[in-house]
Every structure is written in C-alpha cells, then in structure tokens.
N, C-alpha and C positions, 0 to 999 in steps of 0.2 A: 130803355128803348121804347119809343112810342110809335107803333106802326100807324101809317095813314089809313090802312084798311085792315079790318079783322077778318078772320076766316069766314064769318057769316056773310060778308060781302060777296063771296065767290059761290055761294050756294045757288044752284040752278041758274048760273050766269055764264054760259059758255059763249065762245066767240063763233062757233059753228056747231054742226052736229058731230063733227069728227075731230080727232086729235091724234098726233103722232107722239108716242112715248119713246124716247131715245135711250136705249141701253148703251153700255160702255164696252161691249164685246169686241173682239178683233175685227169682225166684219164691218164695223162702223167706219173703219179707215177707208174702205172702198165703196161706201154707200153714198149715192147722190143725196144732197141735203136740200135740194130745192123743193121743199114740201109744199103742197097745195093747202095744207091745213096748219093750224097752230101746233106748236111742238113743246114738249115738256122734257127737260134734261135734268141731270143730277150729278152731284159729287165733283169729280175732276174733269168734267166735260170741257173746261177751259183749256185743257191741253190740246184741244182740237182747233181752237180759235185762230192761231197763227196761220193755219193752212186753209182756212175757209172764211167766207163772208157771212155764212149762216150764223144766226144766233137764236137761241130758244125763246119762246114766249113766256115760259114758266120755268122755274128752277126749284130744285128740292135738295135739302141736305138733312139727313138723319144719322149720319155716320159719326161715331166717336173718333174716327181718324182725323177729325178737324183739330184735335189736340196737337197733331204733327204740324209744324210750321209750313212745310212744303204743301201739304194737303190744304191747309188753311189759306195759303196764298192763292191757290187755284180756285177755291170756293169763293173767296172775296172777289176774284175777277168776274165771276158770274153775278154775284150780288151787285157789283158796281155797274152792271148794265142797266140797272133801274127797273128791271122787270119784276113781277111778283115772285118773291122767293120764300118758299115755305121751309121753315127751319124748326126742327125739334127744339122745344123750349129748354130742354136740358143743356143745349149747346150754346145758348145765347151769350153765356159768359165769355166765349171765345171771340165774340164779334164786337166791333166798335158800336157805340150806341146811336150813331147818327144815320142809320139806314132806315128810312121810313117805308121802304118797299119790302122789308122782312116781315113775314106773317108767321107768328109763333103757332106751332101745332103740338098737340100731345101725342105721344107714341108709347107703345108697349110691345111685349112679346119678342123683343130683339134677341133674347137669349134662348128661345125655344129651339129644340132640335127634334124633328119628327119627320116621318115619311107618310103620315096619315093626314090627308087634307080634311079640313073641317071649317065650317063657316064661323066657328068660334074664333078663328084667326082672321076674320074679316070685319071691318068696321064700316057700317053704312050711315053712322051718325057722328061724325067727328066733332060736332059742336058739344056733344055730351059724353062721348066715350073716346078713349085714345085710339088713334090709328094703329093698325098692326104693322110693325116693321119686321115681321118674321121673314127670314130667308133672304130678302133682297130689298133694296130701296125701291125697286120697280113696283113692288106690291103697294107701297105707300103712294106712289105716283098714280097707279090705277085707281086706288080708292079715292084719291082727291079728284081725279078726272071724272069719275062717276058722280061724286058729290057736286061737282061743278055743272053737271048736266050733259056731258059728252056721251053720245050713244054709240058711236063707232070709234074703237080704239085700235090704232095700228102700232105695232111694235117693230122697231128696227134696232139692229145691233144687239139682239138678244140671242146669244149663241149657245149657252150652256157648255158643258164639257170642260170645266176647270181642270187644270193639271197642276200637281205639286211641283215646286222647284226640286232640282236634284239634291241628293243627300248632303253634299258639301254645303250648298246654299242654306239648307235647313239648319245644319249644325252652326254655321256662322251666324245666322239670324238669332238663334237661341243664345249664343254667346253675347251678342250685342245687346239683346234685351236684358239679360242678367247683369251685364256690366253697367248698363245705364241705370238700373235700380241702385247699384252701389254708388254710382257717380252723381246721383240726383242731387244730393245735398251740396255738391261742389259746383253746381250749375255747369256741368260738363256732360255732353252726350255724344256717344259714338253713332255713326250712321253708316249703313251699308246698302248698296243698291245693286240689283240684278235685273237683267232684261225680263220684262213681264210679257209672256205670250198669251195671257188671258184677257187682255184689254186692247183697245185700239192704239194705245201708246205703250211703247216698251218700257217707259219709265213710270207707268201708272202706279203699280204696286198695290197689293192687297194683304195687309197684315190681318191675322185672325184665324178662322177655322181652317182645317185641312180641306183639300179639294173634295174628298169623299163626302164630308158633311155639307160643304157648300153646294155641291151638285144635288145632293139629296134634298136639302132645304129649298133650293131654287126651283127644282122640278115640282116639289110639293106646293110652293107658292103659286106657280102657274096653274096647278090643278085647283087650288083654292079660287083663283081668279075665274076659272072655267065654271066652277060651282056657283059662284056669286053671279055670273052673267045670266044664269038661268033664272035667278030670283029677282035681280035688280034691273032687268030690261036694258042691257047693253051687250054689245058684241065685240069680241077681240079678234083681230086678224094679225097674223105674223108675216111681216114684209121683210124680215131679216134676210141678208144674203148668205145664209148658212142653212144647214139641214138639221141642226141639233134639236130645235124646239118644234115638236110635232103635236103638242097639245092643242094649239089653236089653228084655225083654218089658215092655210098658206095662200098668200096673194103676191102678185108681182109688184116689185118696188115701183114700177111705172104707173101703177094705179093711184099712187099718192104723191107723185112728183109732177111738177109743171112741165108742160110740153114745150 
C-alpha cells in the first residue's frame, strides 16, 4: 500500500481552528450532524450513513475488530469515501492495497487497564512515537487533531456509561468464541448478534472488555485529554446530547451546527 500522503503532511495543517470528533454513543442517533466545522469519525460510523447525508472529513480505525468481516465491511465504506483515513499499521493486512487515502499510523498501549491518568499515555509527536490507543479510539482521534493543529475540539456522541449484556448473552457469546476456535481450521464460524444499547446502532457490537473496565478506561482517557490540554494549548468541549461526560466543559450542540 502506497499512501498519497504520509502523516507528516497533516502536521499543523488544519482546515480551521475547530474540529468535531464524533463518538459512537447512543446519543449520536439524535444528534444533528450539520456541523460548522470539519469532523472526525471512527470505526463503524458507516452504519449511520444510510440515514444521513453527513460524511466525516477524517476517519480513524485502530480496532482489531477489523478482523471481523462485518466490521471490516463498515470500515471499508468510510475508507471508500476518499477522505484521509488514519489506520493503525498493524491492521493494514486486512485492507486492499489500492487505497491511496489510507495514512498508516503507529499505536501502542491498547492493552493497558488503569484508572490513573498520566501523560505517559499521551503522544504529542506521532511522527517519532506511537499514538496512545489506551481506553478508546477517541483518544487517538484527539491526539491526531492536536497534531494537525486544531485548537478547539468539540465532542459529540460521547456518552460513557457502558452496560454489560444480560447473563444469557454473555454465556452464549463465550460459547460462540470457544466454538469458533475449535472450528477455525474447518473455515467455519458461528455468529451471534444481540441488540447493542451502548452505541447509536443496535447492531454495532463491542467485543472485548467488560463494561466496568471500559467505563474505567474511557473516563481515564478523557482525564488524560484534560491533562494534555493544559500542556499542549488546546481546549475540549463536550457537545454530546447526554449527561455522562462531565470532565470537559459542556456546550450546546447549537454552538457547532449550522443555523
């Protein structure tokens, strides 16, 4: 894969002073998307495209869930928009080689679990050090936005408050994961889907950590962003249509949408 632009092209090269970073929480489903500023989305945001004319200006994928064909299909829909798409270099093997708009990035700290915010989990120089993907893809998006020179960062669809599926769902999911390990050599995979109340789409799905760890890490990631803002000359505002995220200054969604 030969990108037409490397990460260095985007350093201190913003489209405006402000950017909207679009989370994938439940409140996004009722969020007006007529933003006055460039926007940055990630992962399975393509599930929103059929119901909206809005499309992001930047896209990010750092999730190993790209190995799942359904996730990969949604991720490719965003890459096929032709917008700058920042993709963790470890995931490039899952993508066709003909996308010149894919910008490889280095990432680390995805397996860290902590409730202690530290700037050691923040990267201000992604040209020479890996971006921190601790806790949430949104942390990577914020680091990239700051690297690009955006001074005012508005968050939407950032709700926190992840909930675990009911016990029956958890048991069934473990059974499917175990069975698929056994069936792997036969090129046969079971699949199970449950309604997802943690995202804007009921079919989004989040395999991985328990809600307790997710909520702890996500809250800590936002505290890291707050710490970094005091050192790296940017401001973060929460324009989400929910009350869960109180770390950043709350602003009305109307302040970032076109009249």
